[in-house]
C-alpha positions as CSV (number, residue, x, y, z in Angstrom):
1,M,-5.4,-18.4,1.2
2,L,-5.5,-21.0,-1.7
3,E,-6.4,-18.1,-4.4
4,W,-3.2,-16.2,-3.2
5,N,-1.2,-19.2,-3.7
6,Q,-2.6,-19.4,-7.6
7,I,-1.9,-15.7,-8.2
8,I,2.0,-16.5,-7.0
9,Q,1.9,-19.8,-9.4
10,E,0.2,-17.5,-12.5
11,I,3.5,-15.1,-12.1
12,E,6.2,-17.8,-11.6
13,N,4.7,-19.6,-15.2
14,D,4.7,-16.3,-16.7
15,L,6.8,-13.3,-15.5
16,E,5.9,-10.9,-17.8
17,L,2.4,-10.8,-17.5
18,D,0.8,-7.6,-17.0
19,V,-0.7,-6.9,-13.5
20,E,-4.1,-6.0,-15.7
21,Q,-4.2,-9.8,-17.0
22,L,-2.9,-11.0,-13.6
23,A,-6.2,-9.4,-12.4
24,R,-8.6,-10.6,-15.0
25,R,-7.4,-14.3,-14.3
26,A,-8.0,-13.5,-10.8
27,L,-11.4,-12.3,-11.3
28,T,-10.9,-9.1,-9.7
29,T,-9.8,-5.6,-10.4
30,E,-6.2,-4.2,-10.5
31,Y,-6.6,-1.9,-8.1
32,H,-8.1,-4.2,-5.6
33,L,-5.4,-6.8,-6.1
34,R,-2.2,-4.2,-5.9
35,R,-3.9,-2.9,-2.6
36,M,-4.3,-6.5,-1.0
37,F,-0.9,-7.7,-2.4
38,S,1.1,-4.9,-0.5
39,T,-0.8,-5.2,2.4
40,L,0.0,-9.0,2.6
41,A,3.1,-9.5,1.4
42,G,4.3,-5.9,2.5
43,V,6.1,-5.4,-0.9
44,T,4.4,-4.0,-3.9
45,L,2.8,-6.3,-6.6
46,T,5.2,-4.9,-9.2
47,T,8.3,-4.7,-7.3
48,Y,7.9,-8.1,-6.3
49,M,7.3,-9.1,-9.8
50,R,10.5,-7.4,-10.9
51,N,12.8,-8.8,-8.4
52,R,11.8,-12.2,-9.2
53,R,12.8,-11.8,-12.0
54,L,15.9,-10.4,-11.5
55,T,16.7,-13.1,-9.1
56,L,15.8,-15.8,-12.0
57,A,18.3,-13.6,-14.3
58,A,21.7,-13.8,-12.0
59,L,21.2,-17.5,-12.1
60,E,21.0,-17.3,-16.4
61,L,24.0,-15.1,-16.4
62,R,25.7,-17.8,-13.9
63,A,24.9,-20.3,-16.5
64,G,26.8,-18.4,-19.5
65,H,24.0,-16.8,-21.0
66,S,24.8,-13.1,-22.1
67,V,23.9,-10.2,-20.9
68,L,22.0,-8.9,-24.2
69,D,20.0,-12.2,-24.3
70,V,18.9,-12.2,-20.5
71,A,18.0,-9.1,-20.5
72,I,15.3,-9.4,-23.9
73,K,14.3,-12.6,-22.1
74,Y,12.9,-10.7,-19.1
75,G,11.4,-8.1,-21.0
76,Y,14.2,-5.2,-21.2
77,G,14.7,-2.7,-24.3
78,S,18.6,-2.9,-23.9
79,S,21.2,-4.1,-22.1
80,E,21.6,-0.8,-20.1
81,A,18.3,-0.7,-19.1
82,F,18.8,-4.7,-17.7
83,S,22.2,-3.6,-16.3
84,R,20.6,-0.2,-14.0
85,S,18.0,-2.8,-12.9
86,F,19.9,-5.6,-11.8
87,R,22.7,-3.0,-10.3
88,Q,20.1,-1.6,-7.8
89,F,18.8,-5.0,-6.9
90,H,21.9,-6.8,-6.6
91,G,24.2,-4.2,-6.1
92,V,26.8,-5.3,-8.6
93,N,26.9,-5.2,-12.1
94,P,26.2,-8.8,-14.4
95,S,29.2,-9.1,-15.7
96,V,30.2,-9.4,-11.8
97,A,27.7,-11.8,-11.2
98,R,28.8,-14.5,-13.8
99,S,31.9,-15.2,-10.9
100,A,30.8,-17.5,-8.4
101,S,32.3,-15.6,-5.6
102,A,29.6,-12.6,-6.6
103,T,27.5,-11.6,-3.4
104,L,24.2,-11.5,-5.0
105,S,20.4,-10.8,-3.5
106,S,17.5,-13.7,-4.2
107,Q,13.7,-12.6,-3.8
108,P,12.2,-16.0,-3.1
109,Q,9.1,-17.4,-4.4
110,L,6.1,-16.1,-1.7
111,R,4.3,-18.9,0.1
112,F,1.0,-17.7,1.8
113,N,-0.2,-19.5,4.9
114,I,-3.2,-19.1,7.0
115,S,-2.8,-18.5,10.5
116,V,-5.2,-19.3,13.2
117,K,-4.4,-17.2,16.6
118,G,-6.9,-16.0,19.2
119,V,-6.8,-12.6,17.9
120,K,-10.0,-10.5,19.1
121,K,-13.1,-9.3,17.4
122,L,-12.9,-7.6,14.3
123,R,-15.3,-4.5,14.4
124,F,-16.5,-3.1,11.5
125,R,-19.5,-1.6,9.8
126,I,-20.9,-0.5,6.2
127,V,-21.4,3.2,5.7
128,E,-23.1,4.5,2.2
129,K,-21.9,8.3,2.2
130,D,-23.1,11.3,0.6
131,S,-20.1,13.3,-1.4
132,F,-18.4,15.4,1.3
133,Y,-15.0,17.4,1.7
134,L,-12.0,16.8,2.5
135,S,-10.7,20.3,4.4
136,G,-7.3,20.6,6.1
137,F,-3.5,20.5,5.1
138,R,-1.7,18.6,2.0
139,T,1.6,17.8,0.8
140,H,3.4,15.2,-1.0
141,V,5.5,12.5,0.0
142,N,7.3,8.9,-0.8
143,L,5.5,6.2,-0.4
144,I,7.4,3.6,2.6
145,F,6.0,0.7,3.2
146,E,8.0,0.0,6.7
147,G,9.1,2.5,9.3
148,D,8.7,5.7,10.1
149,N,7.6,8.5,6.9
150,Q,10.2,11.1,8.4
151,Q,8.7,13.1,5.7
152,I,5.2,13.1,7.2
153,I,6.6,13.4,10.8
154,D,8.3,16.4,9.6
155,F,4.8,17.8,8.0
156,E,2.7,17.3,10.8
157,Q,5.2,19.1,13.3
158,S,5.8,22.0,11.2
159,L,1.6,22.7,11.3
160,D,0.1,25.7,12.7
161,P,-1.3,24.5,16.4
162,Q,-4.2,27.4,16.0
163,R,-5.1,26.2,12.5
164,K,-5.0,22.6,13.1
165,A,-7.4,23.6,16.3
166,A,-9.2,25.7,14.5
167,L,-10.3,23.1,10.9
168,L,-11.6,21.0,14.0
169,D,-14.7,23.6,14.1
170,H,-15.6,22.6,10.8
171,N,-15.8,19.0,11.2
172,D,-19.7,18.5,10.5
173,V,-19.6,15.2,8.5
174,E,-18.2,11.9,10.0
175,P,-15.8,10.6,10.3
176,Q,-15.5,13.2,13.6
177,G,-11.9,14.1,14.8
178,A,-8.8,15.4,12.8
179,L,-7.3,12.4,10.1
180,S,-4.4,11.4,8.9
181,I,-5.2,10.9,5.3
182,S,-3.1,8.7,2.0
183,T,-4.0,8.9,-1.4
184,E,-1.7,7.2,-4.1
185,I,-1.5,9.7,-6.8
186,E,0.7,7.8,-9.1
187,N,-1.0,4.1,-9.9
188,Q,2.7,2.6,-9.6
189,H,2.3,1.5,-5.6
190,E,6.0,1.1,-5.8
191,E,8.0,1.8,-2.6
192,G,9.0,5.6,-3.1
193,S,6.3,7.1,-5.4
194,T,4.1,9.8,-4.3
195,L,2.0,9.6,-2.0
196,E,-0.7,12.6,-1.2
197,Y,-0.7,12.8,2.5
198,W,-3.3,15.1,4.2
199,H,-4.2,16.0,8.1
200,A,-7.5,17.1,7.6
201,V,-10.9,17.0,8.6
202,A,-14.8,15.8,6.8
203,T,-16.6,18.8,6.3
204,S,-19.8,19.3,4.2
205,E,-18.5,22.4,2.6
206,P,-15.0,23.8,1.5
207,V,-13.3,25.5,4.3
208,A,-11.8,29.0,3.1
209,G,-8.2,29.2,3.8
210,Y,-6.8,25.2,3.8
211,D,-6.7,22.6,1.0
212,V,-9.8,21.4,-0.3
213,T,-11.0,18.1,-2.3
214,E,-14.0,16.5,-2.7
215,V,-14.9,12.8,-2.5
216,P,-17.7,11.4,-4.2
217,S,-20.3,9.6,-2.9
218,G,-19.9,5.9,-2.4
219,M,-19.4,3.1,0.1
220,W,-17.3,2.8,3.0
221,V,-16.4,-0.3,5.5
222,V,-15.1,1.3,8.6
223,F,-13.1,-1.0,11.0
224,E,-12.9,0.2,15.1
225,T,-9.8,-0.7,17.6
226,E,-8.8,0.2,20.6
227,G,-5.5,-1.1,22.5
228,K,-2.0,-0.4,22.6
229,F,-0.8,2.4,20.4
230,P,0.5,1.8,18.0
231,E,0.7,-2.0,17.5
232,D,-3.5,-2.4,17.1
233,I,-3.9,0.1,15.0
234,Q,-1.1,-1.9,12.4
235,Q,-2.6,-4.8,13.6
236,M,-6.3,-3.4,12.5
237,W,-4.6,-2.8,8.6
238,A,-3.4,-6.1,8.2
239,D,-6.5,-7.5,9.7
240,A,-8.3,-5.5,7.1
241,A,-6.7,-7.4,4.3
242,T,-5.8,-11.1,5.9
243,E,-9.2,-11.5,7.4
244,W,-12.0,-9.1,6.7
245,F,-11.7,-8.7,2.7
246,P,-11.1,-12.3,2.0
247,A,-14.1,-13.2,3.9
248,N,-16.5,-10.5,2.5
249,P,-18.4,-9.5,-0.9
250,Y,-16.0,-6.3,-1.3
251,L,-13.6,-4.9,-3.4
252,W,-10.9,-2.1,-2.0
253,A,-11.9,0.8,-3.9
254,P,-9.6,3.4,-5.1
255,G,-10.2,6.1,-2.8
256,P,-8.3,7.9,0.1
257,Q,-7.9,6.1,3.6
258,L,-8.8,7.9,6.2
259,L,-7.5,6.9,9.6
260,Q,-8.8,8.8,12.7
261,T,-6.6,8.3,16.5
262,A,-7.3,9.5,19.8
263,I,-4.3,8.5,21.6
264,A,-4.0,8.4,25.6
265,P,-2.1,11.3,27.1
266,D,0.5,9.0,28.5
267,G,0.8,7.5,24.4
268,S,0.6,4.0,25.6
269,N,-3.4,2.7,24.1
270,A,-5.5,4.5,21.5
271,Q,-9.0,4.4,19.7
272,A,-9.0,4.4,16.2
273,Q,-11.0,4.3,13.3
274,L,-10.0,3.2,9.5
275,W,-12.4,3.8,6.7
276,I,-11.8,2.4,3.5
277,P,-13.8,3.5,0.2
278,V,-15.1,-0.4,-0.9
279,T,-17.2,-1.5,-3.8
280,P,-19.5,-4.3,-3.3
281,I,-18.6,-8.2,-5.7
């Protein structure tokens, strides 16, 4: 985790650092950096950097600096814009934060540590795929990092069971089975930003009567797991970020993430495949 702690230190040295510049210094792509950071830290890179700025800004205000001076120092174009962001994070206005009795929020500086534990083997394979189609049902939801996404739950429950079943007859290419698919359609990677969510199958041709999008040819890493539901599936995502990507010469590439899950009748266990687009380093 040394490289990630170096990235954190780069951020601390220059909290106004552009994410694109940070990616260049880390010798990686901006997309890979953002995806890996949010998976490892549980918070987006943009949110972390903003919250670190607002944490330090509160200390400056308590030291007696003016709101305008602090706003300019931390990259805000006006005291009004700074005050809105400050209030959203701390829950109080900058003027109130000057008081020693004010209750404020804090974003501590992150530290990444290696955790050695007896986990089971991470099963994966690399797949080169021709272009294919995702055919099914599509909606837009808000990106949520923790807990259930109620918008996705409501969407899945609203789908016609007969049309869902009929869709499986068109699944003639890998991955097999019904897929839960997420694709970010805003390049902000922020909690609350828009996520495109699909319930779909992979097809060789567009399926009439359903939402369809083409996925270009490319390389994928396919992870497989079997065990407790949903714990082992959640662990598969974490292991991909913390164990597989750091140890293998691939970057997380832009594109949809495909999750196929076969849940046991009693809901306690599941088999799952996770498809992530990659590019070789």
